[in-house]
N, C-alpha and C positions, 0 to 999 in steps of 0.2 A: 769395778762400776764406773770408772772414769769413761771406760769405752763407751758405755751405753748411755750416758748423762744426755747425749745428742737427741738418741732416740727417744729417751724418755721425754724431752723438752718438746720434740714432734708431736708426740702422743698427746701432751697437754694443749698444745696450740690447737690441734684438731678438733679435741672435745670443747674447747672454748670457743671454737667457731671463727678463730682467726686465721688467714690466709698462711700457706707455707712460707711464703716469701718473708715472714716476719722473722725468720731466723735470722737474714744476714741484712735486713733493710728496716726503718723505721716502721713501729705496727700501722698498718693502714685502717683507716676510718671505715667502719662498715657502712654500707650504703642502705639507706633504711628501704625496705620492700615497698611498692609501689601501691600495696593494699592499706598501708598505715598512712598514707600520704595525702592531707587534703590538696585542691589545687582551685585557686580561684582565678576567673577570669572576666574581663570587662566585657558586658554584653550589652549595653546601651550607654550613650551620653558622652561618647568619645569623639564627635564631631557636632559642633553648634553653629548656627548663621546667626548673628545678631549686627545691631547698628550702632555707630559709635554715640556715646554719650548714654547708653543703656544701662542697666542693672539688672540681673538676674538670678536665679535659684539655678545651679547646675546640679541635676541629678545625674549621679553615675550609678548604674545598677550593676552589682557584681554577682557571680554565680560560681557555687562550687562543684566543679565537675569532677573532684576527687571522689575517694571511698569512704572517708571518714570527716567528721566535723572539724571546720576551721574555727580556732577559738582567739578570743582577744585581738580582735583586727582594728588595726589602725591605720588610717589614711591622711596624707598630707599632700598638699597641692601647692606648688610653688607659681609664683606670676611670672609672666612673660619677660623676657630680659628687655625689652624695649620698654616697659612701664606702662605701656597703652591698654593692657587687659591685666587685671590684677584681682586677688582675693580682698574683698572688702573687709572682713571681720577675721577671725582666727580661720586660718587654713587647716583646720585639723577636724577630723570625724572618727568615730570609731562604733564598732558594731561587736557585740558580745560574742556571738558566735553565728555561722552557717552551716545547717546540716547540709550532708551530701545532697547533691541534686536540687537543692533549695538557692532562691535569690534574697538579697536584702539590698539598699543603696546607701550611699553616702552622699552629704549634701553641700556644698560651697556657695556662698555670697559671693557673685563675681560684678566687678564694673568694668566698665569700658571709657576710656578717655573721651569728651567732646571732640577732642582734635586727632584721634586715630584715623590714620588713612587706610583705604582701602587695603586687604590683605588677611593672610592666614597667620594667626598668632598661637604659639603652642605653650601649653602650661603641663608641667611635669607632675604626673601623679605617682605617688609612692606608696605602696601598701606592704604593711608586715603583719603576719598573722602565725599561730602556732597551732600544733596538734595536740593530743590529749597527754602525749609524753614531754610536752614543752619544747620540741624541735621547731625551731624558728625556720619561716619562709618567707619569701620576699616577694613583690611583684611591680615592675614599673611600667609605666603606659603613658603616651603623649596624646593629651588632649587638646584637639585644634579647635580654635574659635576663630571663624571668618565672619571679618568686620566689615561693613559698608559704611562708607565715609558720608557724611551729612552733605547733601547738596551736590553729590557726585554721581556719575554714571557707572552705572555696573551691568556689564553685558554677559548674558548667560545665552547658551543654546537649548532651546525650550522644545526643538523637535529636529529629528534626524531621518530624510526620507532616502532610503536605499530602493531606487527602481531598476528592474521590476521587483527585486526583492532581495533581501539581505542576505539570503544563501544562493552561493552563486557556485557555478563550476569553473575550474581553471581555464582562461582564455576567455571568458564572458565578459560583456561589457557592462558596466551600471553607471547610474546616475546618483550622485550623493548630494542631496541638497540638506541646507541648515535655516532653520528659523533662528532668528537671532533676536530677543528681546532685551531692551533695556528696563531692569527692574531698579535701577537707581532714581535719585532724585534730579538729577541734571543731564545734559546735554551731551551725547556721545557722538563725537566728529572724526571724520578722516579714519574710517575704520577699515581696516585691513584683517582678512581672513585667510589663513593659509594652510597647506597641508605639509609638512615639512618633511615627512617619512616617506614620500614616493620612490619608489625604483624600481627597475626594470626587473628585479627578483621578486617582488611583491605585487604592487600595484601602482600604475604609471598613467600619465595623462592620456585620454584619446584623442583629446583635441584642447585647444584653449591654455589657461596658463594655471600655475599652483597656487595664485595670490589672486583673492578678489577683493574689489573696494567698494564700500558703502560711503555714500557721502556725510550721512549722520542718521542718527535714530535717536528720537526725542523719548523723555521717559514716558513707561508704560508703552511705548510703541515697538513696533518689530520690523526687520527688515529680512530679506531673504537671499542666498546666494547658493550656487549649485556647481559641481566639478564633473566632469565626465571622464571617469575611469576605465582601465581594463585589468582585469585580474590576471597576473602571469601564468602563463601554460604550463610551467614547471611546479606551481604552488602545490604543495601536499595538502591534505583535508585538515581541517581545524578551524579555530576563532582567531581571528587576527584583528588585533586592536591598533588603531591609527590615531595619532594625535591631531588635533586642530588647535592651530594659535590664534587668538584674538588679539590685535592691538589697535589702540584707540587714543583719543585725546578727549580732555574736559574743556570747559569753556576757557581755561585758563592756558590751555595748550599743553597740559601736564599728561605724559603718557602713561596708559596703563596697559599692563598684559596679563593674559589669562590663557589656560589651557584647558582643553577639555578632550573626549576621545570616545570614539565611535567604535563598532566592531563590525566587520564582515566575516560570515562564515562560509568557508570553503567546501563543497560537499567532498565527501570521500568517493573515489574514483579508482578502478582498476587502471594502473598505467599502460596496460598491453591492451585496454578495451577501446573499441570504435567509440567516437565523440562526434554527433552532429550538433551543427547548429543553424539556426535560421537566419538570414540576412538579406540586405537589400529590399525591403519590403515596401510595395508601391500601390497607392490607392488614392482615391479622390478624398480631400481634405476639406472641400467646401460644402455648400449647402446645396443637397439635390432634391428634386421634386419627382412626382409620381411617375412612372412607366419609364424611369431613366436606366441606362445599363452601367453597372459598376463592375469596372475590372479590377482584379487584384492580382499581383505578381510578386513573386518573393523566389528566393533560391534557396537550398539546401546542402549544405557542404559538410563533409566528414574530415573534422581536423585531426582524428585519432590516428594511431599505429597500423591499425588493422581494419580489416572491411566491415561494415555496417550490414546486417543481414535482415530479411523480411521485414523491409520498409514499408509503413503504410502512412500516406499524407492526407489530411483532412482539411478542408476550409467549409465551415457551417455557419450558417447565419444562426444566432440564439433567438430570434423573433421572427417568424415567419409571416407575421400579419403585416409587416411592411418591408421586409427584403428578403427574397426566396433568390435560390440557386437557379441559374439558367444554363448552366452545364452540370456535369457530373462532379460532385465535390469531394471525390476520393480518388486516390492515385496509389499505386502499389509497385514496389520496385524489389527484385531479389536481392540485389546487393549494391553496396556504394564504397567504391575503393579509396584508401588514404588520398585525401588531395583531391579528389573527385567533387564536382559541383552540378547539381541538378537544379533546373530551371522550371517552375510552374505557373500556370496561369488560371484562373478562376472567375468565372462570369455570373453576376448576380443582377437582378432588376428589382427595382422599388414598386411596390405594389399600388394599384389605384385606390384602395381604402386604408392605407398605412397611415397611422396617427403621427402628427408632428412630434418626432423625438429622435433620439439617438439609437441607432441599431447595431450591436456588437456581432462581430464575426470573429470566431475561434479559429485559429490556425493551430493544428495539432501534428507532430511527427512522432510515432511509435516504431521501435526497432529494437534488435537483439544483436549479439555478437556471438562468434564461437566460444567465449570465455564464460557466458552467462547462461545460465537455466532459462531456456526459452520461455516459460512461463513467467519469468522476472523480466520483463520489458522495460527499456527505458522510455521516456517519453518527454516530449517539448510542448511547451504551450504559449502562443502568443495571440492577445485579442487587440483587435482594431475598432474603431467605431465609424458608421457611415451615418452623418445625419440627414433626415428626411424632413423637408417642411412640404406638407400637404394642403394646399391652399383650400380645398374642397371640406375638408375636415378640421381646419386651423379655427373655424368660428370659436369651438368650445376648446378644444386643445391648445392653442396660442395663448387664450386668456387663463389657461389653468396652471400655473408654475407647479413644478415638481421639485422637491426637495430630496437628494438622495447623499448617500455616503458613498463617493466614489474611490476612495482608498483610506485603509487604515494600516498602521503596523505598530510595533511595541519597540521599545527601547529599554532594557535590551531585548533582543527578540525571543528569547526563551524567558518565559515568566517565571520567576522561582517562587514556591510557597514561603510564606514570611518575610518577604522582600518588597520593597516599593519598586513599580515599574510604570514608565509612562507610555501613555496610550495616544498616538496622534490619528486625528481623525480630519478628514477633508470632506467639506460639505459643498455641494456642486447642485446650483440650480439649472437645470436642464432647458429650461425655457430661453428662447433666442430674443425675446423682445419684451419680456414681464420681469420687473424685480419682485423679490420677497422681502418681507419686512417683521418686524417685531417678532423674531423667530425664538421659540422656547424650547430647550431640548433637555430632556432628562433621560437618566438612564435606570433601567432596572435589571435586577438578575434574577432568572428563571430559577435557581437552585441555591439553596441554604445548606447551612451544617449546623450541627448545635451549637457552634460559636456563633451563628448568625449568619450575614451574608458573605461569601467567598471574598468580595472585593469591596473595598470601603477607601472612599475619597480621601485624599490626604491636602488638608489645610483649605479645603474647599468642600462645596455641596456636590451633588449628583446631577445638580440642574444648572445650566447655564445661558447666556442670552447673548444672541447675534441681532445687531441693530438691522442691517439687510444684506442681501446678496442680489448684485447685478446679473441681469440676463447672461447666462453662459458663464457666471463668475463662479468662483471658488473661495471660501474661508476656511482657512486651518484653524485647528484647537488642539491643544495639548493638556490632558488630563494624568495629573500622577494619582496613581492608584496603588494600594496595599492590599495584598493577599494575604489571607490569614495562614498561620503555620501549617494546620491541620488539614488544609485543602488537599484532596486527592489528585494525584497525577491523572488529567484528562483535558479535555477540552470543554470549557463553560461556555454558555450564551449570554451575553450581554445585549439587551433591546434598545435601542435609542430610539425616544420617542419624541416626534417632532409636532409642534403646534406654530404656525405662522399665519401671515395675510398676504394677500397680493395689493397691487396699489389701490384697488376700490375697497381695501379693507375687508374683503371675503375673507373668512377664515377657512383654514385645512388643518387635516391630521395626518400624519404619517408615521411609519417607524420601519428601522432598518435593524438588521441583526448583525452583531458582531462574535465572532469566536476567538476565545481566549485560551490558548493551550499553558497549561500549567504543568510544572514537573517539580518533583521534591528533590531537594538538596541532598547530597551525599555529605556524609561527615565523617570522618575518621579521626578519634583523639587517642593520642600516643602518651603513655606513662612517660616516667623518667628512664633513661638509659642507664643500665646497672653495669658497671664494669671497674677492674681496678686500673687506676691512672697509669700505674708502673708495670712493664711487661719485661720479658725475657727473651733474647735471641734464640728463636728454634721452638721456645715454649708455647704451647697453648694458652690464650688469655679468653674467658668468655666474655661474651656482650648479650645481654639481654634486654627485653623490654615487653611489657603488657601494652594491648592496645584495644581499642573498642568501637565500636559502631554505634555513634550517639545520633545517628540521624534516623529518618524514618523510611529509609529507601534501602535495598540490598546493593552492596558494593560487588560488582563482578570481576571474577579474575583475579581476586588479591593476591599479591606476591610481595613477600619482604626478601630483601637480599641485603648482604654485605659488600660493600664498595669500596675499594682503596688498593694502594699498593702493598699488597700483601698477600700471603696464602690463607685460605680458611678451610675451616671444617665446618659442615652443615651451613654452608655460605648462602644457601636459599631454601625458602620454605614456602611453597603453593599453599594457600589458604582454599582458594577456589571462591564460591560465593557465599559471601559473609553477611548473614542476616541483621536485619536492625535489631539492636540491644543484646548482640553477642559480643564476648570478649574472647581473647585469645593470648598466647604466649608465645615469644620467639626466643632461642638462645642458639647462637653460633659461636664460633671460635676463630679468633685471629692469631695467625702463626706468624710474628715478624722476622724478616732475613737480616736486617742491619740496626743498626742503634741509631738513637737519634729521635725527632718527634715524628710519630707516626700520626698522620690525618685520614679519617674514613668517614664514611657515611653508613647509616641503616636507610635503605630505600625501599620504601612502601609504593607499589604501583597498582592501579584498580580501575576499571571501568566505572562511571557513574550511570544513573538511570537514563541519560541520554546517548549513551555510547561513546561518551567523549573519555578519553583516557587520562587520568589524575596522577601527579606524583607528588610524594612528600618524602623531605630527606631530612634526618635527624644526623647532624655532624657529633663525632666524638675524636678525642685525642687521646694519644698514649706516648709515655716517655720510654724509649725501648734502651734497655742497657745489658750488658752482659753478665751472665750466671756469675755471681760471685763465688769464688772456691771455698771448700769447705774448711772452716777453721777448727783446731784442736785445741782443748784446754792446755794452759801451762806450756805451750808450744811443743807439746811431746807427739812423736811421730809414732803411729802404729807399727807394733812389731810385725816384720816383714817374713820371719823364719816360716817354715813351715807347720801348720796347725796341727795339733794332736788329733786324735779320733774324737775325742769329747770336744773340741772346738768347733769340729765339722758338724756334729750333731748340735751343739748349741747353735750355728750359724744358721740352721733351718728352723728349727723350734722356736728361737726368742722371736723372730720375725712373725711366724705365724701366731704367736699368743699375742704379740702387739697389735696384729691385723684385728684379731678377734676383738680386743679389748678396745680397739677403734671403732670398730661395727658396734660393738655395743654401746659406747659412749656417744657416737653421733644419733643413734635412734633414741636414746633417753633425752638429749639434748633437744631432739626436732619435736618429741612428745610435750616436752615442757613449755618450748615456744609455741606450739600450736596452742597448748591450754591458755597460755598467757594472752594470745591471739585473741582466743573466744571471748576470754573474760572482758578486754578493751573493747571488743564490739559490743557486748552487752550494755557496758558504761556508755559508749557513743549512742546506742539507742535509747 
């Protein structure tokens, strides 16, 4: 019987659900399956802006993204180490329970010292909660309080202009401008704006320097600087974030520093494809009169590695009532080889009866190459403006100022449902001699959802006022808008309605349309990685995880794989298109090859609704040891003599009986655990 005592122990351990390694090591703690785990996350209130001397109620919203109820939730909040931001009363709050998918909030009274200087202060939030089995879970989160000191300046970038577009091709030139506003109470002086991350490998200066200076910006006023940049020709597609550094002094020459960020999106292109650019555009920039000739010249160069084919160039007036073509406005070429340049000249003429205003000309270049479907042509567009002053028609037109939106963009450039975005608007008075004043502008949306308007102004109304705009002058405005979470992915139309006066108090109205493209955010939530922390050399160790699409859009080409310095089995799993609300399970096996600490990652990759590739990594760590030798009771060594016939029969019969017993035991155990799980779910519901 002693001979089979070890086998009997193995049978008991298998039926009880413990791992086989329990024979030689300490009993491992069974990891709780993910379906029994609540999971609290902070969904709002983790960043607040306030002023020195203020006191306020800090509301922190929690959401249970797990599958069962979180119970007996307690939250404590520690004061900032500087003592400048602290909890006024008991820094403790509690919630009885939060069901799966539901939200609730904890509240704390916060005080800010009168003498708190400008800066960001951190408070540590600690949350403890339990499931129905009284298993304990913890969550830690840093809450940031941004404080504006009294009577001190505070510079922020209220608008970022990326012209002609924030989406550029490798090798393109862009102008990046920043509107900087002093939202503090004091004077900001000796202001220096710099781009510290420029390099030949990403973005570099086309001309000028990487540091700009503004003498001063008073409280409530704005300044503006711009940089001329070139995107490196070798840049791969994707979104590139660049840093902007602001350094300035207050009235007492105390320095302040802050950092902000902006993004430029590099468009995807085939490295083998042809690439045309329009350069050296020359045209009249002064005032023209009726019946004057306009000469437009420019060059088109192929900076790609292969020939551009079937090239079509057009130069066309947008308004032929004041500017018409004098020559054929189109040219065609069969091919343009790499490094070659074509020169073009087009003639226009101003008309007899054209109104006094600006007349745009569109320059377009369409082409293809051998790597692209001929029906999928690449296209370039540049627009220039010719200003016509017609004395014969200026009696009415010159005294009738026209207000338009000559440029708008968004920050971030891709507007996401459920998030804030900045809408940057430039208002232009097209009249060359008359001002406009008492300008009222209000925004309306054509489409609404069940939740109301798709866009809502943040900390302001949808109406704003401009005192006046000089002739041919511009005024920029920045509006922060919130997009409702259930907005569909599409382009929405906002209408800007104008009411204004000229210098003689004559009133005018007008409207401009603004297209706002909205996308839904992709969201992949991961359960807890389940694995045994100790593994043996050459032996399989399972790594498993559950994952969920908690966003409102499909995740495309979802892939799960094991990553690390080890062999694996079932090392990757291609899910494909992962629909909203779906969940799935992955299990792979790590096979260590040497002892020691083994680090690895579970890597999730997918494409979001905009086509951008996303990656999420979940790390794990295993302690790898050698397989321990088999131990025998009382130091006995098994008899190595030739076994008898009965022994040979028993050698095969007993393991077979044991295997049958193991199978029956596992089935019974799983049925028992499934019944317990169903009862727990009934209790939670």
